GUPATI-24682 format. One record per residue (C-alpha): residue in three letters; x, y, z. Coordinates in steps of 0.25 Angstrom, whole numbers, plus 5000, padded with zeros to 4 digits. Each point is the difference from the previous one (the first is absolute). Layout:
N
<residuo->ALA; c1->X; c2->Y; c3->Z>
...
//
This chain:
189
<residuo->MET; c1->5000; c2->5000; c3->5000>
<residuo->MET; c1->5007; c2->5013; c3->4995>
<residuo->GLU; c1->4998; c2->5014; c3->5004>
<residuo->PRO; c1->4998; c2->5011; c3->4989>
<residuo->HIS; c1->5011; c2->5009; c3->4996>
<residuo->GLY; c1->4995; c2->5013; c3->4994>
<residuo->PRO; c1->4990; c2->5003; c3->4990>
<residuo->ALA; c1->4995; c2->4989; c3->4991>
<residuo->GLU; c1->4990; c2->4998; c3->4989>
<residuo->ILE; c1->4988; c2->4991; c3->5006>
<residuo->SER; c1->4993; c2->4991; c3->4990>
<residuo->TRP; c1->4987; c2->4995; c3->5004>
<residuo->THR; c1->4988; c2->4991; c3->4996>
<residuo->HIS; c1->4988; c2->4993; c3->5004>
<residuo->LEU; c1->5001; c2->4985; c3->5003>
<residuo->GLU; c1->4988; c2->4990; c3->5000>
<residuo->THR; c1->4999; c2->4990; c3->5012>
<residuo->PRO; c1->4990; c2->4991; c3->5006>
<residuo->LEU; c1->4998; c2->5011; c3->5011>
<residuo->GLY; c1->4997; c2->5011; c3->4990>
<residuo->PRO; c1->5009; c2->5010; c3->4993>
<residuo->MET; c1->5013; c2->5004; c3->5006>
<residuo->VAL; c1->5009; c2->5012; c3->4996>
<residuo->ALA; c1->5015; c2->4997; c3->4999>
<residuo->ALA; c1->5011; c2->5010; c3->4998>
<residuo->ALA; c1->5015; c2->4998; c3->4998>
<residuo->THR; c1->5013; c2->5008; c3->4997>
<residuo->ALA; c1->5013; c2->4994; c3->4994>
<residuo->GLN; c1->5004; c2->4996; c3->5014>
<residuo->GLY; c1->4988; c2->4992; c3->5004>
<residuo->LEU; c1->4985; c2->4998; c3->5002>
<residuo->CYS; c1->4996; c2->5011; c3->5009>
<residuo->LEU; c1->4984; c2->4999; c3->5001>
<residuo->LEU; c1->4991; c2->4989; c3->5000>
<residuo->THR; c1->4986; c2->5004; c3->5005>
<residuo->PHE; c1->4985; c2->4997; c3->4998>
<residuo->ALA; c1->4995; c2->5010; c3->4990>
<residuo->GLU; c1->4991; c2->5008; c3->5010>
<residuo->GLU; c1->5012; c2->5003; c3->5008>
<residuo->ALA; c1->5009; c2->5004; c3->4989>
<residuo->ALA; c1->4999; c2->5015; c3->4999>
<residuo->GLU; c1->5003; c2->5002; c3->5015>
<residuo->ALA; c1->5012; c2->4989; c3->4999>
<residuo->LEU; c1->5006; c2->5007; c3->4988>
<residuo->ALA; c1->4999; c2->5014; c3->5006>
<residuo->ARG; c1->5008; c2->4994; c3->5013>
<residuo->LEU; c1->5010; c2->4993; c3->4991>
<residuo->ARG; c1->5003; c2->5013; c3->4992>
<residuo->ARG; c1->5005; c2->5006; c3->5013>
<residuo->TYR; c1->5011; c2->4990; c3->5000>
<residuo->ILE; c1->5002; c2->4999; c3->4985>
<residuo->PRO; c1->4999; c2->5013; c3->4993>
<residuo->GLY; c1->4999; c2->4999; c3->4985>
<residuo->PRO; c1->4990; c2->4998; c3->4989>
<residuo->VAL; c1->4989; c2->4990; c3->5001>
<residuo->ILE; c1->4997; c2->4993; c3->4986>
<residuo->ASP; c1->4989; c2->4991; c3->4996>
<residuo->ARG; c1->5010; c2->4991; c3->4993>
<residuo->TRP; c1->5003; c2->4985; c3->5001>
<residuo->HIS; c1->5013; c2->4996; c3->5006>
<residuo->PRO; c1->5007; c2->4986; c3->5000>
<residuo->LEU; c1->4999; c2->5000; c3->5015>
<residuo->LEU; c1->4985; c2->5002; c3->4999>
<residuo->GLU; c1->4999; c2->4988; c3->4991>
<residuo->GLN; c1->5009; c2->4992; c3->5010>
<residuo->THR; c1->4990; c2->5004; c3->5011>
<residuo->GLN; c1->4988; c2->4996; c3->4992>
<residuo->GLU; c1->5006; c2->4987; c3->4997>
<residuo->GLU; c1->5004; c2->4997; c3->5014>
<residuo->LEU; c1->4987; c2->5004; c3->5006>
<residuo->THR; c1->4993; c2->4991; c3->4990>
<residuo->GLN; c1->5008; c2->4988; c3->5005>
<residuo->TYR; c1->4998; c2->5004; c3->5014>
<residuo->PHE; c1->4985; c2->5000; c3->4998>
<residuo->THR; c1->5000; c2->4987; c3->4993>
<residuo->GLY; c1->5008; c2->4994; c3->5012>
<residuo->GLN; c1->5013; c2->4998; c3->4991>
<residuo->ARG; c1->5008; c2->5011; c3->5008>
<residuo->ARG; c1->5004; c2->5002; c3->5014>
<residuo->THR; c1->5011; c2->5010; c3->4999>
<residuo->PHE; c1->5001; c2->5012; c3->4991>
<residuo->SER; c1->5013; c2->5004; c3->4992>
<residuo->VAL; c1->4996; c2->5013; c3->4995>
<residuo->PRO; c1->5010; c2->5011; c3->5006>
<residuo->LEU; c1->4993; c2->5009; c3->5010>
<residuo->LEU; c1->5003; c2->5015; c3->5002>
<residuo->ALA; c1->4993; c2->5003; c3->5013>
<residuo->PRO; c1->5002; c2->5014; c3->5005>
<residuo->GLY; c1->4996; c2->5002; c3->5015>
<residuo->THR; c1->5006; c2->5004; c3->5013>
<residuo->PRO; c1->5011; c2->4991; c3->5006>
<residuo->PHE; c1->4990; c2->4994; c3->5010>
<residuo->GLU; c1->4990; c2->4997; c3->4988>
<residuo->ARG; c1->5011; c2->4994; c3->4992>
<residuo->ARG; c1->5004; c2->4991; c3->5012>
<residuo->VAL; c1->4985; c2->4995; c3->5001>
<residuo->TRP; c1->4999; c2->4998; c3->4985>
<residuo->SER; c1->5013; c2->4991; c3->5000>
<residuo->GLU; c1->4994; c2->4992; c3->5011>
<residuo->LEU; c1->4987; c2->4998; c3->4993>
<residuo->LEU; c1->5008; c2->4994; c3->4989>
<residuo->ARG; c1->5005; c2->4990; c3->5009>
<residuo->ILE; c1->4986; c2->4994; c3->5004>
<residuo->PRO; c1->4999; c2->4987; c3->4992>
<residuo->TYR; c1->4989; c2->4998; c3->4990>
<residuo->GLY; c1->4987; c2->4995; c3->5007>
<residuo->GLU; c1->5004; c2->5004; c3->5013>
<residuo->THR; c1->4997; c2->5012; c3->5009>
<residuo->ARG; c1->5007; c2->5009; c3->5011>
<residuo->SER; c1->4994; c2->5009; c3->5010>
<residuo->TYR; c1->5003; c2->5015; c3->5001>
<residuo->LYS; c1->5006; c2->4996; c3->5013>
<residuo->GLU; c1->5009; c2->4990; c3->4994>
<residuo->ILE; c1->5005; c2->5009; c3->4989>
<residuo->ALA; c1->5003; c2->5011; c3->5010>
<residuo->ALA; c1->5008; c2->4990; c3->5008>
<residuo->ALA; c1->5007; c2->4995; c3->4988>
<residuo->ILE; c1->5005; c2->5014; c3->4996>
<residuo->GLY; c1->5005; c2->5002; c3->5014>
<residuo->ARG; c1->4989; c2->5010; c3->5004>
<residuo->PRO; c1->4990; c2->4991; c3->5009>
<residuo->GLY; c1->4992; c2->5011; c3->5005>
<residuo->ALA; c1->4997; c2->5006; c3->4986>
<residuo->MET; c1->4988; c2->4992; c3->4995>
<residuo->ARG; c1->4992; c2->5012; c3->4996>
<residuo->ALA; c1->5012; c2->5006; c3->4993>
<residuo->VAL; c1->5001; c2->4987; c3->4992>
<residuo->GLY; c1->4985; c2->5001; c3->4997>
<residuo->LEU; c1->5002; c2->5014; c3->4994>
<residuo->ALA; c1->5012; c2->4995; c3->4992>
<residuo->ASN; c1->4992; c2->4988; c3->4995>
<residuo->GLY; c1->4989; c2->5010; c3->4996>
<residuo->ARG; c1->5010; c2->5008; c3->4992>
<residuo->ASN; c1->5005; c2->4989; c3->4992>
<residuo->ARG; c1->4999; c2->5004; c3->4985>
<residuo->ILE; c1->5003; c2->4986; c3->4994>
<residuo->ALA; c1->4988; c2->4991; c3->5004>
<residuo->ILE; c1->5001; c2->4985; c3->4999>
<residuo->ILE; c1->5015; c2->5000; c3->4996>
<residuo->ILE; c1->5004; c2->5007; c3->5014>
<residuo->PRO; c1->4989; c2->4991; c3->5007>
<residuo->CYS; c1->4994; c2->5009; c3->5010>
<residuo->HIS; c1->4988; c2->4991; c3->4999>
<residuo->ARG; c1->5007; c2->4990; c3->5008>
<residuo->VAL; c1->5000; c2->5008; c3->5012>
<residuo->ILE; c1->4989; c2->4998; c3->5010>
<residuo->GLN; c1->4996; c2->5004; c3->5015>
<residuo->HIS; c1->5007; c2->4992; c3->5011>
<residuo->ASP; c1->4987; c2->4994; c3->5004>
<residuo->GLY; c1->4998; c2->4994; c3->4985>
<residuo->ARG; c1->4990; c2->5010; c3->4995>
<residuo->LEU; c1->5003; c2->5005; c3->4986>
<residuo->GLY; c1->5002; c2->5015; c3->5004>
<residuo->GLY; c1->5000; c2->5010; c3->4989>
<residuo->TYR; c1->5004; c2->5000; c3->4985>
<residuo->GLY; c1->5001; c2->5012; c3->4990>
<residuo->GLY; c1->4993; c2->4991; c3->4990>
<residuo->GLY; c1->4989; c2->4996; c3->5009>
<residuo->ILE; c1->4998; c2->4988; c3->5009>
<residuo->GLY; c1->4993; c2->4992; c3->4989>
<residuo->ARG; c1->5013; c2->5001; c3->4992>
<residuo->LYS; c1->5009; c2->4997; c3->5012>
<residuo->GLU; c1->4991; c2->4987; c3->5002>
<residuo->TYR; c1->5001; c2->4996; c3->4986>
<residuo->LEU; c1->5015; c2->5002; c3->4999>
<residuo->LEU; c1->5002; c2->4992; c3->5013>
<residuo->ASP; c1->4991; c2->4989; c3->4996>
<residuo->LEU; c1->5006; c2->4999; c3->4986>
<residuo->GLU; c1->5014; c2->4998; c3->5006>
<residuo->ARG; c1->4995; c2->4990; c3->5011>
<residuo->ARG; c1->4993; c2->4992; c3->4989>
<residuo->ALA; c1->5012; c2->5000; c3->4990>
<residuo->ARG; c1->5009; c2->4997; c3->5012>
<residuo->ALA; c1->4991; c2->4988; c3->5004>
<residuo->GLN; c1->5000; c2->4994; c3->4986>
<residuo->THR; c1->5015; c2->5000; c3->4999>
<residuo->GLU; c1->5002; c2->4994; c3->5014>
<residuo->ALA; c1->4989; c2->4990; c3->4999>
<residuo->PRO; c1->5005; c2->4985; c3->4998>
<residuo->PRO; c1->4997; c2->4995; c3->4986>
<residuo->SER; c1->4986; c2->4995; c3->4998>
<residuo->GLY; c1->4998; c2->4986; c3->4994>
<residuo->GLY; c1->5009; c2->4988; c3->4999>
<residuo->GLU; c1->5005; c2->4992; c3->5011>
<residuo->ASN; c1->5002; c2->5006; c3->5014>
<residuo->PRO; c1->5015; c2->4998; c3->5003>
<residuo->ALA; c1->4997; c2->4997; c3->5015>
<residuo->GLN; c1->4992; c2->4988; c3->4995>
<residuo->ALA; c1->5010; c2->4995; c3->4990>
//
């Protein structure tokens, strides 16, 4: 995950997903925005504070890679993403986002666990704020963060989308971890 270095041209486009349209934006350095379409204007405005430069409605190779990887993710064929990320934010936010990237596919962590993992055990609310400021949804998996009591907590894209993403990951993970069906049971051989 890189930080921006000065002004840059930002290319953006709409992407279709099973959860509805998303907006993605990238510079030559990396993907810097992936958000649900209804949140795009505000997210793009916040992003421009960190990356000054023109915003152009133009396709970029990183946007194509993002679309391909998202398609694979939603069909259960991808668990991690390889598109380079450009995630501008405060040092604290960047530490939180780096920790989110460490949460395994199909698993969750609490805000409290994230706070402890970054060495700030009392900073659960600050972790929640940083989680909410994540501009690269799904790829930086803020949907995998829940409350310490197991309740889902919030999600910028809405609780329904968070439930969908967590269920998608659990089902795909269960399919790959399930013993093969049919044939002879090795325990009975």
